[in-house]
Every structure is written in structure tokens, then in C-alpha cells.
N, C-alpha and C positions, 0 to 999 in steps of 0.2 A: 445071203441067207444068215450066215454066222454073224455078220455085223448087225442085222436086224434083231436077232435073238439077244445080242449083247445090249442093244439099246433098250429092248423090252425089259431085260433083267434090271437095268439101271433104273428104269421108270418104276418098276415094281418095288425096288428097294427104297426109292425116294418116297413112295406113297405109304410105306409101312413104317418109315422112320418117324417117331413122334416129334411134333413141333414143340418148341419151348413154350410152356404154358405161362400165361400172364393174366392177372386179375384185372377186372375193369376198374376204372376210377369213377366213383359214384357222386351224384349230386349235380348242382348247376355248373355250367362252364361258360366262359365268355371267350370270344375270339377278338383279339386286338392285333394291331400291326406295330412292328418295330423295325428300325433301320439296321441292317446288317451289311457291312461292306458297301454302303451307298445304295442298297436296294431295300425296299419295303417288303417284309415277309410276315406272314400270318403267325401269330403266337396264341396258343390256347392257355387260358388261365382257368385252372380247375378249382372247385370248391375246397376250402380248407377249414379245419377246426380253428375257431377263434381263440384269442388270448383268454386266459382264465387264471384265477388265483383262489384256491381253496385250502383247507387245513386237513391233514390226515390224522390217522389214529394215534400217531406219535406227537401230535401238536406241531408238526412241521408244515411249512407252506409248500403247497404243490402247485406248480404252474406249468405252462406249456414247455418251459425250459427243462423241467424235470424229465421230460420225455425226448429231449434232444438226441437225435441219432438212435431213437428207439422205435420199435413197433409196439403198439399196445392195443388191448381189448378193453373197451369201455362198456359200462351198463349203468342202469338206474334202478334203485331199490329203496326200501326202508325196512328197518329191523323188525318193526311190529307188523309187517305185511302178513295178512292171513291167507293170501291166495297164491300167487305165482312165485314170490321171492324165494321161499325155501327150495323149490324145484330149481330155480335159476342158480342158487348158490351151490347146490349139489352138482349141477352141470359145470359151473365155473371152476369148481374144485378139480374136475377132470382136466380142464385147461391148465390150471395151476400145476398139477402134477406133470403135465407135458412140458411146461416151459421152465420149471424151477431150476434147471441147470443151464438155461439159456441166458446169456449176458445181454441180449439185444431185444428182449420181449418182456413187457410188464402188463399189469392189469390195473384198471382205474374204475372203481365203483363209487358212484355219487348217490348219497342219500337224498331223497326228495322230501324228507321230513326232518329238516335240520333242527327244528325246535325241540324235538324229542331225541333225535340221534346226536347226542353230544359227543365230543371227542372221547370222553371216558367210556361211553357206551360203545362207540365204534371200536375202541381198543379191546374191550371185553369181547365184542362180537368176533373180531379177528383172532383173538386168542382161542376162543371156542372152536373156530374153524381150523386152528393150528396152522396159520399162515403168517408170513413175515412181510413187513412193510417195505422191504427192499424190492419185493416182487409185486405185492398186491397192496395198492393204496385204497383205503376207504376214506372218502372225503366228505366234509360238510362245509357249509358256508351260507351266504345269502340265498334265501330260497328262490327269489325271483331270478337271480343270476344263474342258478342251477337249472331252473326251468327254461330260461333263454338258451343256455348251452345245449340242452336236450333238443329243443325244437329247431334252433337256427344252425347249430354246428353239426350235431349228430343226426338230425333229421328223424327224431323219434318223439313220442308223446310222454310228457311228464307234467302233471298239474294236480291241484287239490280239487276234490269232488266229493262232497259229503254224502252223495247218493251211492258211492261205491264202498265196498268192504274195506275197512281201514281208513277211509276218508281221502284216498288218493287214487288216481288212475295213471298208469305208466306202461310204457312198452316193455315187453320181455326180451327185447333185442340185445344181442351181443354185437358190438360194432368194432370191426377190425380197422385200425388206423395205421397208416404207413409212416415211415420216417420223415415224410414231407407233409405230415398233418392232413393227409387226404384219406377219405373213407374208401376202403377197398372191398368191404363186404358187410352185409347185415344178415344175422342168423337168429332164429327163434331159440332163445336160451332155455325154453321149457321142453325142447324136443331133442332127444339124444342123437337122432340122425342128423339134425342141423348142426349140432355141436361137433359131431364127427366130421362134417364138411368143413367147419371152421378150422379144426385141427389140421386137416389135409391142406386147406388153402393157406393157412399160416406158413406151412412149409414152402408152398409155391411163392409166397411173398418174400420169405427169407432168401430164397434162391434168386429172386429178382435183385436183391442187394448183395448177391454173391456170398451169402452166408451158408456154409455147409450145414445141413440139418444134423442135429445131434442124434 
């Protein structure tokens, strides 16, 4: 009887011990085979953010290598946006305040109106938000390449549309990207509860890379 009670107690303890949480890897995936020690084994290839080259508010080139060994949060906006962008930037400032002392997390905001959003204007925009480029990059570049990155890499909407306020339509998503250039979360950047979830899940992702949350 005592042995049975001991087994039941161990089972109860194992059921209440939290399992290590891990975020999903989002997007397309392919299964391929590779040879390991003379045997063919299945290998999963996950969707990754493609290579890119843009210019930030300090006139510096920003590429995928800028975020090597970094987690980052990406979004798409334009400075003259009359609808969701001001809300998104208010919410992203909350993220900025959370990560400003982290060495392994950055923010990448792409303008979808590069003709208007010059480097000088993006620099002024960043200064008005009182943020620094070592943490938060505002980038501009070829419009079509920005749209292609949004749709193919980050899996969100960004395009010109004269029927929409401001002349563009774009997703309000904040995209969480891991150190292996994989999308690990999509969050509505206009909703505080979604951004709360982003901040919580960022801690989960950092733990995955064995980084102790600050």
C-alpha cells in the first residue's frame, strides 16, 4: 500500500511540473533526406527570412548579417500613415523599453513608402521616438524588394493601394524572428494584449537559446 502511495505521489508531481515551453516554427517546411553514418534520415527544412539589403536612419547598410546571432522583431509601416502606424509605434515602444538592455534582441521597421520616407526623415522619426539605431533600425530601400520581403519572407501584406487611406495597405503584424532566421510568432501590433503576448514569448524564445531573461 505504501509503495502504491509513493508511486501515486510521483505521478502527481510529474503532472504538476511544468514542461519546458517552446514556440512553434511558422511558415512552409519541406522534408528531405540526407545520409548520416551510411543511413538515410529525414531532415526538415523550415521557412527562413531571405537575404536583404536596406539602409537605416544612420545611412548604414542593414542586411541579414546585421542580425547574426540576434533575435529581432520586424514590422512594416510608413511615417505619413494616418491609420494604424501611430498605434503600432506606441506598442513597439513598449517592446523597445523591454529589450533596451538586452544584447541579443533588436527591432527592424521597414518603410513601405521609400519615396517619401528618406533616410533623413527616418532619422528624424527615430529621434522623435527617442530610440537608438543600435537597437531599432528604421530602413528604406527599393520599394518592390521591401514588398517582396514582406510577402515572401515575413508572410504579411504590404503594397500600394490608392483606394486606402495614405495610399498603402499593410499588415499591422509584429513578427518575431529567431537567431536562425525563422518566424516564431505573429502578433497584432495594434492590440496591447497581443504585444503583451509577444513580450512573454520573447522570453520563451531567449530561454530556448539559453539566454537568461533580464
